[in-house]
N, C-alpha and C positions, 0 to 999 in steps of 0.2 A: 504494499499500500504506499502511498505517497507520504512523505514527511511533511511537516509544516513548512519547511523551507521550499518545497516543491509547489506548494499551493499559492495561487495568485488570484485574487478576485479583482476583476476590472469592472468599474461601475461607470455609467454614463454621466459623468460629472459635468457641471456647467460653471464657467467662471464669468462673473459679472465684470465687464471691461472697465467700468467706472470705479467700482469699489474693490475689485479684485477678490471678492468673496466667492468661495467655492461651495456649491450646493448640488444636491442630488435632486433633479426635477421629480415632482411627485408623479407625473404622468409615466415616467419610466422607472419608478421604484420597483425593485425586484427583491423580494425577500428570500430568506433562507427557506422559509416555509414553502414558497413556490418551488424552489430548487428541490426540496425534499419531496414535494408532491410529484414533480416530473420524474424523479428517480423511482419513486414508488410505482408510478404508472409503467415506466419502462421495465421494472422488475416483474410487475404482474404479467406484462406481455411476454416477457422471456419465459416465465414459469409456464404460461399457457402454451407457448411454442414448444417448450421442452416436453410437456405432456403429450402434445400432438405428435412429436417426434417418436416418443416411446411407444405410441399406439400405431406407428408406421404410417402415420398420415403426414407424409413428408411435404406435400404441396401446402397443406394448412400451416405446417411449421414454418415454411418459407414466407408465407403471407404474414404470419404473426411476427416473425423476426424482422420483416421488412417494416412493419408498423413501428416496432421498437427502434429500429435504426433511424427511421425518419424522425422520431421524437429526439433521438440522441443527437443527430446532426443539426437539429434546429435549436440547440441550446444557446441561449444568449452568450455573447462573446465574453461577458464578464464573470461567467461561471468558471470554476476551476478547470483548466484544460486537462490536467491529469485525470480528473474524474471522467471527462468525456472520452479521452483516449482509452482509458482502461475499459470502460463500459462498451465502447464501439468495438474494441478488439474482440471482446467476448462474443458480442452479437454477430459481427461478421464472420467469426470462426464458427459459431453455431449454424448460421445460415449456409455457410460453406458446406458443412457436414450434411445438412438437409439436402442441398443441391447434389452432393456426391451420391446420396442415397437414391436420388432420382436419376442418376447417371448423367446429370446435366454438367459435364466437366468444365466447359468454358465459364459458366456462371459460378461454379464452385471455385475455379481458379481465381476469378476476379475477387470474390469474397475473401478467399484465403490470403491473397496478396494484400487486400485492404486490412485484414487483421494483422499481418505482419508489419505493414507500414504503421499502424496505430501503436503497436507494441512489439518491437523486434526481439527483445530480451525477455525470457521467461514465457515464451509462447511457442513451445515445441509442437503442439498440435497443429497450429497454423502453418508452421514450416513443413511439417509432414503432409498436410493437406495440399499445399502448393506442389510439393513433389509428386504426390500421388496423382493429382489432376493432370499435371504435365505428362506423367508416365502413361496415364490412361489415354491421352491424346497422342501418344508415341512421340513426344517431344523430349526424348531421352537426354539429349545434351543440356537443355535448359533445366530439366529435373535434376540432373547431376550437379549443375552449378548452384541451384537453390539449396539443395540438400547439403552440399559442402559448405555453403555460406551459413546455413542454419547450424550445422555441427560446430563451425568456427565460432559463432556468436554464443551458442548455448554451452559450449565446452564439451569436448569429446568424452571426457571422463564422467560427465553427469549421467545419472541413471536414465533420466528422460531422453537423452540424446541417443540411447540404444535403438529406439524406434526409427530415428532418422538414419542411423548407420544400417539397420536391417533393410530399410527401403532403398538406400543407396547401393547395397550389395545387389538387390533385385534389379535396379535400374542399370548398373553396370553390366549385369549378365544379359539384360535385354539389348543393350547397346552393342555388346559383342556379337549377339546373334544377327542383329540388323546390319552391322558392318561386315560380318562374315558371309552374308547372303549375296 
């Protein structure tokens, strides 16, 4: 989770040119309660999407994750960026998994890449999903590059990186088959 030093709240402040007084306009006042309400709504959508996924209703899961993502990306700019990035990384990753269950490899790839972009470190599942989608589309060289980068970022000795290494072995074997043909 983010430390206090990582959190930054940007508010739409107004400075009176004559008096140099700084105020927060009432019309744009945004409270922590509103931020918490948005987070609760996003969490509820995620939970509903997770339930749909567990019931193998992948299309519904994609739809619900999309609603949650839409809420997350429209957060006001003055909310903590780390909150949005962490939240979106998980949502994109989950939607990628649902897309993969539908064998919608390009869509899953886009979502997995967005998850990695939102949170590159500590996001092994997203790195794996990028590699898996690329491999399923027979884009083995790209898959190999992403998996190597994921292993480099996550650390080769990490337990979680074992999944990346296993998929990399499979990708390398498929690449040899294709090059040898």
